[in-house]
Backbone as a printed PyTorch tensor [residue, N CA C, xyz], in Angstrom:
tensor([[[  0.9650,  -1.1420,   0.0530],
         [  0.1090,  -0.0240,   0.1210],
         [  1.0490,   1.1910,   0.0810]],

        [[  0.6350,   2.0180,  -1.1260],
         [  1.3330,   3.4510,  -0.9310],
         [  0.5840,   4.5370,  -1.1020]],

        [[  0.7700,   5.4870,  -0.2890],
         [ -0.0150,   6.8240,  -0.5570],
         [  0.8750,   7.8800,  -0.9230]],

        [[ -0.0010,   8.4470,  -2.0150],
         [  0.4130,   9.7170,  -2.6430],
         [ -0.3930,  10.9290,  -2.1540]],

        [[  0.1740,  12.1190,  -1.9230],
         [ -0.6840,  13.2050,  -1.3970],
         [ -1.4670,  13.6290,  -2.3620]],

        [[ -2.9230,  13.9670,  -1.9210],
         [ -4.0760,  13.9850,  -2.4850],
         [ -4.1840,  13.3180,  -3.8910]],

        [[ -3.9450,  12.1130,  -3.9980],
         [ -4.2760,  11.0460,  -4.9620],
         [ -4.6630,   9.9990,  -4.2100]],

        [[ -4.9780,   9.8330,  -2.9930],
         [ -5.2950,   8.5210,  -2.4660],
         [ -4.3710,   7.4570,  -2.1790]],

        [[ -4.9030,   6.1670,  -1.7670],
         [ -3.9190,   4.9130,  -1.7120],
         [ -4.0110,   4.2200,  -3.0150]],

        [[ -2.8580,   3.5970,  -3.1450],
         [ -2.7330,   2.9450,  -4.0370],
         [ -1.9070,   1.4910,  -4.0020]],

        [[ -2.3020,   0.2900,  -4.6940],
         [ -1.6050,  -0.9980,  -4.3150],
         [ -0.9080,  -1.4180,  -5.6160]],

        [[  0.0410,  -2.3770,  -5.6020],
         [  0.4580,  -3.0130,  -6.6820],
         [ -0.4970,  -4.0750,  -7.1760]],

        [[ -1.0130,  -4.1040,  -8.5310],
         [ -1.8690,  -5.1640,  -8.9670],
         [ -0.6330,  -6.2220,  -9.3680]],

        [[ -1.5260,  -7.6260,  -9.9340],
         [ -0.6380,  -8.8060,  -9.9530],
         [  0.6630,  -8.6930, -11.2530]],

        [[  0.5180,  -7.6550, -11.5670],
         [  1.5250,  -7.3300, -13.0540],
         [  2.6120,  -6.3810, -12.4430]],

        [[  2.2960,  -5.7100, -11.3190],
         [  3.4180,  -4.9050, -10.5870],
         [  2.8330,  -3.4600, -10.8640]],

        [[  2.0990,  -3.3530, -11.4250],
         [  1.4290,  -2.0150, -11.7190],
         [  0.6050,  -1.1810, -10.7290]],

        [[  0.7040,  -0.1080, -10.2940],
         [  0.0360,   0.8680,  -9.4540],
         [ -1.3430,   1.0790,  -9.8000]],

        [[ -2.0470,   0.8040,  -8.9370],
         [ -3.5900,   1.0490,  -9.6590],
         [ -4.3720,   1.6950,  -7.9460]],

        [[ -5.3760,   2.2900,  -8.2100],
         [ -5.8770,   2.7800,  -6.6210],
         [ -6.4840,   1.7540,  -6.5260]],

        [[ -6.6280,   1.9490,  -5.0120],
         [ -6.6790,   0.8080,  -3.9510],
         [ -8.3850,   1.0430,  -3.8440]],

        [[ -9.0830,  -0.2330,  -3.9920],
         [-10.5400,  -0.5000,  -4.0560],
         [-11.0640,  -0.6740,  -2.4570]],

        [[-11.7300,  -0.0960,  -2.0660],
         [-12.1120,  -0.4140,  -0.5290],
         [-12.8440,  -1.7420,  -0.4000]],

        [[-12.9030,  -2.6000,   0.3910],
         [-13.2660,  -4.0780,   0.2570],
         [-14.5420,  -3.8470,   1.2030]],

        [[-15.8250,  -4.0430,   0.8960],
         [-16.7870,  -3.9990,   1.9900],
         [-16.8800,  -5.6530,   2.5830]],

        [[-17.0770,  -5.1900,   4.0440],
         [-17.0050,  -6.8680,   4.3930],
         [-18.3970,  -7.4410,   4.0940]],

        [[-17.8650,  -8.6020,   4.1040],
         [-19.2760,  -9.8320,   3.5970],
         [-20.6070, -10.1200,   4.9450]],

        [[-21.5020, -10.4510,   4.8820],
         [-22.1480, -10.7210,   5.8910],
         [-21.8760, -11.9000,   6.8240]],

        [[-20.7480, -12.6790,   6.1850],
         [-20.3140, -13.6190,   6.9020],
         [-18.8690, -13.2190,   7.6500]],

        [[-18.3270, -11.9750,   7.2720],
         [-17.3570, -11.6590,   7.8620],
         [-17.6910, -10.7040,   9.1220]],

        [[-18.5240, -10.0110,   8.7440],
         [-19.4580,  -9.0720,  10.0360],
         [-19.8540, -10.0770,  11.1510]],

        [[-20.8140, -11.4330,  10.9450],
         [-21.0980, -11.9640,  11.6230],
         [-19.7770, -13.1570,  12.3290]],

        [[-18.6920, -13.4020,  11.6880],
         [-17.7240, -13.5630,  12.3300],
         [-17.1560, -13.0500,  13.2460]],

        [[-16.9710, -11.8240,  12.9240],
         [-16.5710, -10.7330,  13.9380],
         [-17.2510, -10.2960,  15.3710]],

        [[-18.7130, -10.6450,  14.8030],
         [-19.3570,  -9.9830,  16.1330],
         [-19.2320, -11.5670,  16.9680]],

        [[-19.3780, -12.2670,  16.7040],
         [-19.1440, -14.0760,  17.2910],
         [-17.4930, -13.5960,  17.8950]],

        [[-16.4060, -13.4320,  17.1810],
         [-15.5130, -13.5720,  18.0320],
         [-15.2690, -12.4400,  19.0800]],

        [[-16.1520, -11.1960,  18.9820],
         [-15.9970, -10.3560,  19.7960],
         [-16.9860, -10.5380,  20.6800]],

        [[-17.7460, -11.2070,  21.1530],
         [-18.8570, -11.7690,  21.8400],
         [-17.9480, -12.8730,  22.4220]],

        [[-17.4650, -13.5900,  22.4740],
         [-16.5810, -14.5980,  22.6690],
         [-15.5620, -13.9090,  23.7080]],

        [[-14.4910, -13.0350,  22.9170],
         [-13.9350, -12.0670,  23.8390],
         [-14.5040, -11.8860,  25.0360]],

        [[-15.5470, -11.1150,  24.8780],
         [-16.2590, -10.4550,  26.2040],
         [-16.4140, -11.4050,  26.8810]],

        [[-17.4770, -12.3340,  26.8620],
         [-17.5510, -13.7480,  27.6170],
         [-16.1690, -14.0970,  28.6280]],

        [[-15.0240, -14.1230,  27.7570],
         [-13.9410, -14.6700,  28.2520],
         [-13.7190, -13.7710,  29.2650]],

        [[-13.5570, -12.3460,  28.9720],
         [-13.1280, -10.9380,  29.9340],
         [-14.1400, -11.3440,  31.2340]],

        [[-15.3060, -11.3130,  31.1510],
         [-16.5360, -11.3630,  32.1030],
         [-16.0160, -12.8300,  33.0850]],

        [[-15.5630, -13.6850,  32.3530],
         [-15.6490, -15.1090,  33.1240],
         [-14.3300, -15.0190,  34.1420]],

        [[-13.1470, -14.3130,  33.3960],
         [-11.7470, -13.8810,  34.1070],
         [-12.0740, -12.5650,  35.3790]],

        [[-12.7880, -11.8970,  35.1400],
         [-13.4210, -10.8390,  35.9880],
         [-13.8640, -11.7510,  37.3300]],

        [[-14.9440, -12.4860,  37.0370],
         [-15.8480, -13.0970,  37.9720],
         [-14.5400, -14.0690,  38.8690]],

        [[-13.8610, -14.5700,  37.8910],
         [-12.8000, -15.6400,  38.8470],
         [-12.0210, -14.8080,  39.5080]],

        [[-11.3630, -13.6420,  39.1350],
         [-10.6060, -12.7960,  39.7720],
         [-11.5760, -12.4170,  41.2750]],

        [[-12.8590, -12.0320,  40.9850],
         [-13.5350, -11.6620,  42.3890],
         [-13.6410, -12.2610,  43.1910]],

        [[-14.3490, -13.7650,  42.8020],
         [-14.1410, -14.7610,  43.8050],
         [-12.6190, -15.1810,  44.4030]],

        [[-11.5100, -15.0400,  44.1330],
         [-10.6550, -15.7600,  44.3890],
         [-10.3180, -14.6700,  45.4120]],

        [[-10.4800, -13.1310,  45.1640],
         [ -9.9630, -12.2270,  45.9920],
         [-10.9100, -12.0980,  47.4470]],

        [[-12.3070, -12.6070,  47.0710],
         [-13.3360, -12.7940,  47.9480],
         [-12.6340, -13.8670,  49.0560]],

        [[-12.1690, -14.6950,  48.6560],
         [-11.5310, -15.8150,  49.6530],
         [-10.1680, -15.8970,  50.2700]],

        [[ -9.6300, -14.7010,  50.1630],
         [ -8.6160, -14.2100,  50.8470],
         [ -8.3770, -14.3950,  51.9700]],

        [[ -7.4350, -15.0160,  52.6060],
         [ -7.7220, -13.9910,  54.2440],
         [ -6.2050, -13.2320,  54.6550]],

        [[ -6.8180, -12.1130,  55.2810],
         [ -5.8820, -10.9900,  55.3350],
         [ -4.5490, -11.4290,  55.8020]],

        [[ -3.6310, -10.9490,  55.3010],
         [ -2.1740, -11.2400,  55.9340],
         [ -1.3700,  -9.9020,  56.3960]],

        [[ -1.6320,  -9.9660,  57.5090],
         [ -1.0610,  -8.0440,  58.6480],
         [  0.3760,  -7.9030,  57.5510]],

        [[  0.8530,  -9.0310,  57.4490],
         [  2.4520,  -8.4230,  56.9740],
         [  2.4790,  -8.1080,  56.0480]],

        [[  1.4310,  -7.9310,  55.0060],
         [  1.1800,  -7.2190,  53.7900],
         [  0.9090,  -5.9010,  53.8300]],

        [[  1.7500,  -4.8960,  53.9270],
         [  1.7560,  -3.8450,  53.8840],
         [  1.3210,  -2.7460,  52.1590]],

        [[  0.2420,  -2.1150,  51.9630],
         [  0.4550,  -1.1050,  51.4360],
         [  0.8020,   0.2610,  51.0810]],

        [[  2.1720,   0.7770,  51.0200],
         [  2.4240,   2.2160,  51.0430],
         [  2.1220,   3.1310,  49.9130]],

        [[  2.4280,   4.3030,  50.3420],
         [  2.0640,   5.1920,  49.0090],
         [  2.9410,   4.8360,  47.8020]],

        [[  4.1960,   4.4650,  48.0850],
         [  5.0590,   4.5520,  46.6510],
         [  5.6400,   3.0990,  46.5200]],

        [[  4.6560,   1.6280,  47.3410],
         [  5.3660,   0.6610,  47.4780],
         [  4.5130,  -0.2640,  47.9380]],

        [[  4.6110,  -1.7800,  47.9150],
         [  3.8160,  -2.8680,  48.5420],
         [  4.8580,  -3.7140,  49.2160]],

        [[  4.5420,  -3.9630,  50.3410],
         [  5.7120,  -4.5450,  51.2470],
         [  5.3810,  -5.9130,  52.0780]],

        [[  5.9010,  -6.9300,  51.8680],
         [  5.9670,  -8.2050,  53.1360],
         [  6.8940,  -8.6250,  53.5050]],

        [[  6.9300,  -8.6670,  54.9700],
         [  8.1900,  -8.7280,  55.2590],
         [  9.8900,  -7.7180,  55.1170]],

        [[ 10.6770,  -8.5040,  54.2130],
         [ 11.6220,  -7.7520,  54.2050],
         [ 11.1610,  -7.8290,  52.2930]],

        [[ 10.7470,  -7.9500,  52.1290],
         [ 10.4410,  -7.6880,  50.4540],
         [  9.4250,  -6.8420,  50.3170]],

        [[ 10.4340,  -5.7600,  49.0330],
         [  9.7140,  -4.1820,  48.9720],
         [  9.7350,  -4.1610,  47.5550]],

        [[  8.3390,  -3.7240,  46.8320],
         [  8.4600,  -3.4290,  45.7210],
         [  7.7160,  -1.9210,  45.1430]],

        [[  8.3320,  -1.7500,  44.4970],
         [  7.6940,   0.1020,  44.3150],
         [  6.9100,  -0.3450,  43.2480]],

        [[  5.7910,   0.5300,  43.5320],
         [  4.3770,   0.5530,  42.4330],
         [  3.8480,   1.9220,  42.3250]],

        [[  2.9890,   1.6240,  41.3790],
         [  2.1890,   2.9340,  41.0030],
         [  0.8840,   2.2910,  41.2750]],

        [[  0.0200,   3.5350,  41.5330],
         [ -1.6030,   2.8060,  41.8420],
         [ -2.4320,   3.6790,  40.9990]],

        [[ -3.1670,   2.6220,  40.2620],
         [ -4.4270,   3.3750,  39.0110],
         [ -5.3760,   3.9650,  40.1090]],

        [[ -6.3820,   4.5810,  39.3290],
         [ -7.4030,   4.8350,  39.7240],
         [ -8.6870,   3.9700,  40.1100]],

        [[ -9.5520,   4.0540,  40.7780],
         [-10.8000,   3.2800,  40.8980],
         [-11.4490,   3.5770,  39.1570]],

        [[-11.3490,   2.3010,  38.1860],
         [-12.0740,   2.3880,  37.2770],
         [-12.4110,   1.1500,  37.0380]],

        [[-13.7170,   0.7130,  36.4000],
         [-14.3020,  -0.2200,  35.9610],
         [-14.4650,  -1.3840,  37.0230]],

        [[-14.5210,  -0.8380,  37.9910],
         [-14.9840,  -1.6460,  39.3350],
         [-13.7180,  -2.1950,  40.2710]],

        [[-12.3900,  -1.3140,  39.8890],
         [-11.3360,  -2.0630,  40.3320],
         [-10.3660,  -1.0510,  40.0780]],

        [[ -9.3010,  -1.3530,  41.2100],
         [ -8.0230,  -0.7770,  41.1390],
         [ -6.7680,  -1.3750,  40.9880]],

        [[ -6.2550,  -0.9080,  39.8680],
         [ -4.7210,  -1.6570,  39.2280],
         [ -3.5710,  -1.2390,  40.0390]],

        [[ -2.6810,  -1.8620,  40.2460],
         [ -1.2740,  -1.6480,  40.8910],
         [ -0.4730,  -2.1250,  39.7670]],

        [[  0.5800,  -1.4380,  39.4180],
         [  1.2420,  -1.5480,  38.3200],
         [  2.7680,  -1.6280,  39.4340]],

        [[  3.6150,  -2.3710,  38.6920],
         [  4.8130,  -2.2790,  39.5040],
         [  5.6190,  -1.4020,  38.7820]],

        [[  6.5420,  -0.6450,  39.3570],
         [  7.6440,   0.3780,  38.5550],
         [  8.7590,  -0.2660,  37.9060]],

        [[  9.3740,  -1.7060,  38.2280],
         [ 10.4790,  -1.9880,  37.8030],
         [  9.9560,  -3.4370,  36.9100]],

        [[ 10.9550,  -4.0050,  36.2910],
         [ 10.5910,  -4.9850,  35.0210],
         [ 11.2830,  -6.1580,  35.6820]],

        [[ 11.3410,  -6.6710,  37.0240],
         [ 12.1920,  -7.8950,  37.6400],
         [ 11.0040,  -8.6540,  38.1280]],

        [[  9.5430,  -8.3650,  37.9980],
         [  8.5300,  -9.2630,  38.3580],
         [  8.8250,  -9.6860,  40.1470]],

        [[  8.6670,  -9.0410,  40.7180],
         [  9.0240,  -8.9570,  42.2290],
         [  7.8530,  -8.7620,  42.5610]],

        [[  6.7980,  -8.3800,  41.9050],
         [  5.0070,  -7.8270,  42.5490],
         [  4.8440,  -9.5890,  42.9190]],

        [[  4.9810, -10.5150,  41.8400],
         [  4.4410, -11.8200,  42.5270],
         [  5.0250, -12.4400,  43.2020]],

        [[  5.9080, -12.1990,  44.3320],
         [  6.6080, -12.5490,  45.4900],
         [  5.5520, -11.8640,  46.4180]],

        [[  5.4630, -10.6970,  46.2770],
         [  5.0030, -10.1870,  47.3650],
         [  3.5030, -10.0610,  47.5350]],

        [[  2.5690, -10.2040,  46.3310],
         [  1.1260, -10.1580,  46.0460],
         [  1.1580, -11.8180,  45.4990]],

        [[  1.8170, -13.0990,  45.9010],
         [  1.7710, -14.2320,  45.7830],
         [  0.2080, -14.6100,  45.7980]],

        [[ -0.3180, -14.2700,  46.5370],
         [ -1.8000, -14.8900,  46.7760],
         [ -2.6030, -14.2110,  45.7110]],

        [[ -2.5360, -13.0510,  45.3010],
         [ -3.2670, -12.2070,  44.1860],
         [ -2.5910, -12.5890,  42.7910]],

        [[ -3.6570, -12.6670,  41.9830],
         [ -3.7140, -13.0710,  40.4500],
         [ -2.5810, -12.2620,  39.4210]],

        [[ -1.5920, -12.2110,  39.6910],
         [ -0.7190, -10.9110,  39.3270],
         [ -0.5150, -11.2900,  37.7420]],

        [[ -0.5340, -10.5740,  36.7490],
         [ -0.6380, -10.5430,  35.5210],
         [  0.5670,  -9.9240,  35.0140]],

        [[  1.7240, -10.7280,  34.2380],
         [  2.6990, -10.4450,  33.2200],
         [  2.7840, -11.0870,  31.7220]],

        [[  2.1510, -10.5260,  30.8460],
         [  1.8920, -10.8540,  29.8160],
         [  3.1150, -10.4220,  28.6000]],

        [[  4.3490, -10.7600,  29.3060],
         [  5.4380, -10.6900,  28.4350],
         [  5.9860, -11.4780,  27.6960]],

        [[  6.1870, -11.6880,  26.5460],
         [  6.5220, -12.4990,  25.5550],
         [  7.7980, -12.6160,  25.0490]],

        [[  8.8790, -13.0830,  25.8380],
         [ 10.2530, -13.1550,  25.0890],
         [ 10.6910, -13.4830,  23.3920]],

        [[  9.8600, -14.3630,  22.9790],
         [  9.8070, -14.6180,  21.7190],
         [ 10.0020, -13.6070,  20.8120]],

        [[  9.0310, -12.7170,  21.1130],
         [  8.3440, -11.3860,  20.2560],
         [  9.0960, -10.2470,  20.5690]],

        [[  9.6940, -10.4330,  21.7360],
         [ 10.1970,  -9.1240,  22.1140],
         [  9.3520,  -8.1420,  22.9920]],

        [[  8.5100,  -8.6390,  23.3090],
         [  7.6070,  -7.8930,  23.9720],
         [  7.5790,  -7.9360,  25.6650]],

        [[  7.6380,  -6.8330,  26.0010],
         [  7.8790,  -6.8590,  27.9210],
         [  6.8080,  -6.0790,  28.4230]],

        [[  6.4150,  -6.3430,  29.4210],
         [  5.4860,  -5.2430,  30.5550],
         [  5.8570,  -5.5880,  31.7030]],

        [[  5.6580,  -4.6240,  32.5300],
         [  5.5510,  -4.9670,  33.9350],
         [  4.6550,  -5.8940,  34.3980]],

        [[  4.8780,  -6.4370,  35.9900],
         [  3.9380,  -7.1440,  36.5990],
         [  2.6500,  -6.1450,  37.0090]],

        [[  1.3530,  -6.4350,  37.1010],
         [  0.0890,  -5.6970,  37.5190],
         [ -0.8680,  -6.5720,  38.1530]],

        [[ -1.3720,  -6.0120,  38.9470],
         [ -2.7200,  -6.9120,  39.6360],
         [ -3.5450,  -5.7420,  39.7830]],

        [[ -5.5020,  -6.3070,  39.3100],
         [ -6.3070,  -5.3600,  39.8760],
         [ -6.8210,  -6.0780,  41.1600]],

        [[ -7.1040,  -5.1010,  42.1380],
         [ -7.7810,  -4.9460,  43.4320],
         [ -9.6310,  -4.8200,  43.1750]],

        [[ -9.9890,  -5.5070,  43.2930],
         [-11.7720,  -5.5470,  43.6080],
         [-12.1040,  -5.3590,  45.1110]],

        [[-13.2610,  -5.1400,  44.8990],
         [-13.8890,  -4.5720,  46.2230],
         [-13.9550,  -5.8100,  47.2320]],

        [[-14.0940,  -6.8230,  46.5330],
         [-14.2530,  -8.0280,  47.2320],
         [-12.8880,  -8.4400,  47.8040]],

        [[-11.8270,  -7.8100,  47.6490],
         [-10.5570,  -8.4310,  48.2480],
         [-10.3160,  -7.7370,  49.5830]],

        [[ -9.7420,  -8.1050,  50.5280],
         [ -9.6730,  -7.8450,  52.0340],
         [ -9.0610,  -6.4200,  51.8600]],

        [[ -7.9220,  -6.5830,  51.1120],
         [ -7.2810,  -5.1290,  50.8820],
         [ -7.5780,  -4.1120,  50.3630]],

        [[ -9.0340,  -4.3300,  49.8430],
         [ -9.0710,  -3.0030,  49.0210],
         [ -9.1720,  -1.5450,  49.4980]],

        [[ -9.6900,  -1.5990,  50.8870],
         [ -9.4020,  -0.2740,  51.4390],
         [ -8.6400,   0.3530,  51.5170]],

        [[ -7.3520,  -0.4310,  51.9730],
         [ -6.0890,   0.1880,  52.0070],
         [ -5.3070,   0.3120,  50.3230]],

        [[ -5.6260,  -0.2860,  49.6980],
         [ -5.4700,  -0.0860,  48.0540],
         [ -5.9600,   1.1230,  47.7700]],

        [[ -7.4600,   1.4900,  47.8090],
         [ -8.2820,   2.7390,  47.6420],
         [ -7.4610,   3.9080,  48.3010]],

        [[ -7.3520,   3.5870,  49.3020],
         [ -6.7760,   5.0010,  49.8180],
         [ -5.4760,   5.4420,  49.3330]],

        [[ -4.2190,   4.3450,  49.2950],
         [ -3.3060,   4.6900,  48.9090],
         [ -3.4020,   5.4880,  47.3110]],

        [[ -4.5150,   4.9210,  46.5750],
         [ -4.6460,   5.2450,  45.1100],
         [ -4.9630,   6.8030,  45.5320]],

        [[ -5.7880,   6.9780,  46.2750],
         [ -6.2110,   8.6130,  46.5980],
         [ -5.5290,   9.4670,  46.9960]],

        [[ -4.6080,   8.8070,  48.0340],
         [ -3.5480,   9.6790,  48.7670],
         [ -2.4260,  10.5970,  47.2130]],

        [[ -2.3460,   9.4830,  46.3730],
         [ -1.5760,   9.5680,  45.4770],
         [ -2.1090,  10.4820,  44.5150]],

        [[ -3.4490,  10.7720,  44.1370],
         [ -4.4350,  11.3100,  43.3120],
         [ -4.0980,  12.8050,  43.8870]],

        [[ -4.4220,  13.0850,  45.1480],
         [ -4.4680,  14.0970,  46.0420],
         [ -3.4760,  14.7910,  46.1530]],

        [[ -2.3470,  14.0320,  45.9050],
         [ -0.6940,  14.7770,  45.8390],
         [ -0.7500,  15.3180,  44.6990]],

        [[ -1.0080,  14.5580,  43.9370],
         [ -1.0340,  14.6380,  42.1710],
         [ -1.7800,  16.3470,  42.1700]],

        [[ -2.8360,  16.4250,  42.4560],
         [ -3.3840,  17.5340,  42.3840],
         [ -2.9500,  18.8390,  43.1510]],

        [[ -2.6480,  18.6650,  44.1600],
         [ -1.9860,  19.6950,  45.1060],
         [ -1.0320,  20.0820,  44.5440]],

        [[ -0.1780,  19.5240,  43.6670],
         [  1.2440,  19.6290,  43.1650],
         [  1.1900,  20.9140,  42.3900]],

        [[  2.1670,  21.5690,  41.7340],
         [  2.5710,  22.5680,  41.0970],
         [  1.6530,  22.5710,  39.5810]],

        [[  1.8940,  21.3930,  39.2290],
         [  1.4360,  21.1570,  37.8190],
         [ -0.1390,  20.9320,  38.3440]],

        [[ -1.2250,  20.1590,  39.1260],
         [ -1.7570,  19.7690,  39.1200],
         [ -3.2480,  21.1860,  39.4880]],

        [[ -2.2410,  22.0550,  40.5320],
         [ -3.1120,  23.2420,  40.7750],
         [ -3.1940,  24.0530,  39.4070]],

        [[ -2.3740,  24.1420,  38.5890],
         [ -2.5170,  24.8200,  37.1450],
         [ -3.6130,  24.2540,  36.4480]],

        [[ -3.9640,  22.8320,  36.5710],
         [ -4.8890,  22.2470,  35.6380],
         [ -6.2890,  21.5750,  36.2660]],

        [[ -6.5610,  22.0020,  37.7420],
         [ -7.6250,  21.7000,  38.2460],
         [ -8.3100,  22.5660,  38.9110]],

        [[ -9.5100,  22.5390,  39.1180],
         [-10.5500,  23.5830,  39.8400],
         [-10.0140,  24.1910,  41.1510]],

        [[ -9.8330,  25.2940,  41.4440],
         [ -9.9780,  25.6260,  42.9780],
         [-10.2830,  24.8470,  44.2070]],

        [[-11.7030,  24.1760,  43.8760],
         [-12.6680,  23.6070,  44.5570],
         [-11.7640,  21.8710,  44.5280]],

        [[-11.4240,  21.4070,  43.5030],
         [-10.9030,  20.4050,  43.3940],
         [ -9.3910,  20.2040,  44.4770]],

        [[ -8.5290,  21.7370,  43.9980],
         [ -7.3790,  21.3730,  45.1980],
         [ -7.7500,  21.6930,  46.3730]],

        [[ -8.9700,  22.6640,  46.7820],
         [ -9.2570,  22.1840,  48.1200],
         [ -9.5690,  21.2590,  49.0130]],

        [[-10.5780,  20.3760,  47.9480],
         [-10.8830,  19.3580,  48.4750],
         [-10.2500,  18.3530,  48.8290]],

        [[ -9.0170,  18.3910,  47.8260],
         [ -7.9020,  17.2360,  47.7580],
         [ -6.9310,  17.7220,  49.3130]],

        [[ -6.9550,  19.0680,  49.5210],
         [ -5.9830,  19.3190,  50.7920],
         [ -6.8050,  19.0050,  52.1040]],

        [[ -8.2280,  18.9710,  51.9990],
         [ -8.9580,  18.6650,  53.1790],
         [ -8.8030,  17.1190,  53.2330]],

        [[ -8.5770,  16.2200,  52.3590],
         [ -8.5410,  15.1180,  52.3730],
         [ -7.6070,  14.8330,  52.9120]],

        [[ -6.5040,  15.2570,  52.1720],
         [ -5.0060,  15.1150,  52.8960],
         [ -4.8620,  15.2540,  54.2790]],

        [[ -5.5000,  16.3130,  54.8050],
         [ -5.4930,  16.8980,  56.2960],
         [ -6.3380,  15.5310,  57.1410]],

        [[ -7.2250,  15.1420,  56.3790],
         [ -8.1220,  14.3690,  57.1920],
         [ -7.3290,  12.9690,  57.3840]],

        [[ -6.8280,  12.4700,  56.4880],
         [ -6.3030,  11.3240,  56.2860],
         [ -5.1560,  11.4710,  57.3600]],

        [[ -4.0920,  12.6570,  57.0190],
         [ -3.0450,  12.4630,  58.3320],
         [ -1.9090,  12.0800,  57.2760]],

        [[ -0.4100,  12.0950,  57.7530],
         [  0.4820,  11.7030,  57.1610],
         [  1.3100,  10.6160,  57.7680]],

        [[  1.0780,  10.1630,  58.9690],
         [  1.1790,   8.7810,  59.7500],
         [  0.5780,   7.8600,  59.1530]],

        [[  1.2520,   6.5140,  59.4720],
         [  0.5700,   5.5360,  59.5010],
         [ -0.4380,   5.0170,  60.3020]],

        [[ -0.3480,   5.7910,  61.6820],
         [ -1.4390,   5.1400,  62.5000],
         [ -2.6580,   6.3540,  62.0520]],

        [[ -2.8260,   7.7610,  61.4920],
         [ -3.9200,   8.2800,  61.1440],
         [ -4.2180,   7.4570,  60.1640]],

        [[ -3.4090,   7.0490,  59.2130],
         [ -4.1980,   6.3220,  57.7360],
         [ -5.0070,   5.3310,  58.7290]],

        [[ -4.5540,   4.3150,  59.5670],
         [ -5.2400,   3.2070,  59.9780],
         [ -6.7450,   3.5780,  60.2860]],

        [[ -6.2700,   4.7760,  61.1950],
         [ -7.9350,   5.4310,  62.1480],
         [ -8.9760,   5.7530,  60.9380]],

        [[ -8.0450,   6.7360,  59.8760],
         [ -9.0280,   6.8780,  58.9680],
         [ -9.8800,   5.6610,  58.4730]],

        [[ -9.2310,   4.9570,  57.8570],
         [ -9.7520,   3.6130,  57.2670],
         [-10.6600,   2.9930,  58.3510]],

        [[-10.1270,   2.7130,  59.4280],
         [-11.0370,   2.0030,  60.3200],
         [-12.6360,   2.9640,  60.3670]],

        [[-12.8040,   4.2120,  60.1080],
         [-13.8910,   4.9720,  60.2440],
         [-14.7460,   5.0930,  59.0130]],

        [[-14.0810,   4.2270,  58.1160],
         [-14.8810,   4.0140,  56.8140],
         [-15.9690,   3.0860,  57.0710]],

        [[-16.9010,   3.2240,  56.7350],
         [-18.3900,   2.5740,  56.7710],
         [-18.0150,   0.8840,  55.6460]],

        [[-18.3860,   0.0610,  56.2650],
         [-18.0840,  -1.3550,  55.5040],
         [-18.9270,  -0.9870,  54.5480]],

        [[-20.1910,  -0.7930,  54.0020],
         [-20.3520,  -0.3940,  52.3600],
         [-20.3080,   0.8280,  51.6540]],

        [[-18.8520,   1.3660,  51.9040],
         [-18.3470,   2.8270,  51.3290],
         [-18.3310,   2.3970,  50.0560]],

        [[-18.6850,   3.6070,  49.3950],
         [-18.7520,   4.1190,  47.9820],
         [-17.2640,   4.1110,  47.4800]],

        [[-16.5010,   3.4630,  46.9860],
         [-15.3160,   3.5870,  46.1920],
         [-15.2080,   4.8550,  45.0840]],

        [[-15.5930,   6.1770,  45.6480],
         [-15.4430,   6.9870,  45.0670],
         [-14.3340,   8.1490,  45.4040]],

        [[-13.9180,   8.5990,  44.3800],
         [-12.5980,   9.6480,  44.9330],
         [-13.0220,  10.7820,  45.7010]],

        [[-13.0290,  11.2970,  46.7890],
         [-13.3620,  12.3700,  47.7510],
         [-13.1490,  13.7550,  47.7210]],

        [[-12.6580,  13.9060,  46.1350],
         [-12.3410,  15.4270,  46.0140],
         [-12.2800,  15.8000,  44.6460]]])
């Protein structure tokens, strides 16, 4: 396929001659096959989400596992992470390194890494935490703390509304800056709290 400015797209025919490219209309069979493939992918995705939620609902809380602002720690093992936002019913935790250590710290969770060394595709570990997880509130709090700090940063203040900056400041003050004040904040959250950003 070759593009020529103001002339459209061209392709080579069987004789090696440049001819205008003809748009191919999908046949009804191709449309139906695409629809079935899309439905199968969506069913597989929903089954995976249901399995992950069920798995996390059955986890027993381990007090040695700590979710920190920029890391997840268990015993002497500590992994730098970045917390995503509450989106599509979960919060994703992304490892910052390429070493695959998140699987060691969160061994009981379903950590995903779809790296393929044959095709030279590499990605960092990630794990989705659902509200069914006994750790969800801690992860939600770390995610909100990171977002609040971003809002009140120099760049955040430039792009966020005054109300957002004020609410983020109030949230940070309510949570406090120590582990004890964060525990107290989490303890006061209702059991059926809405996982929304409070600013």
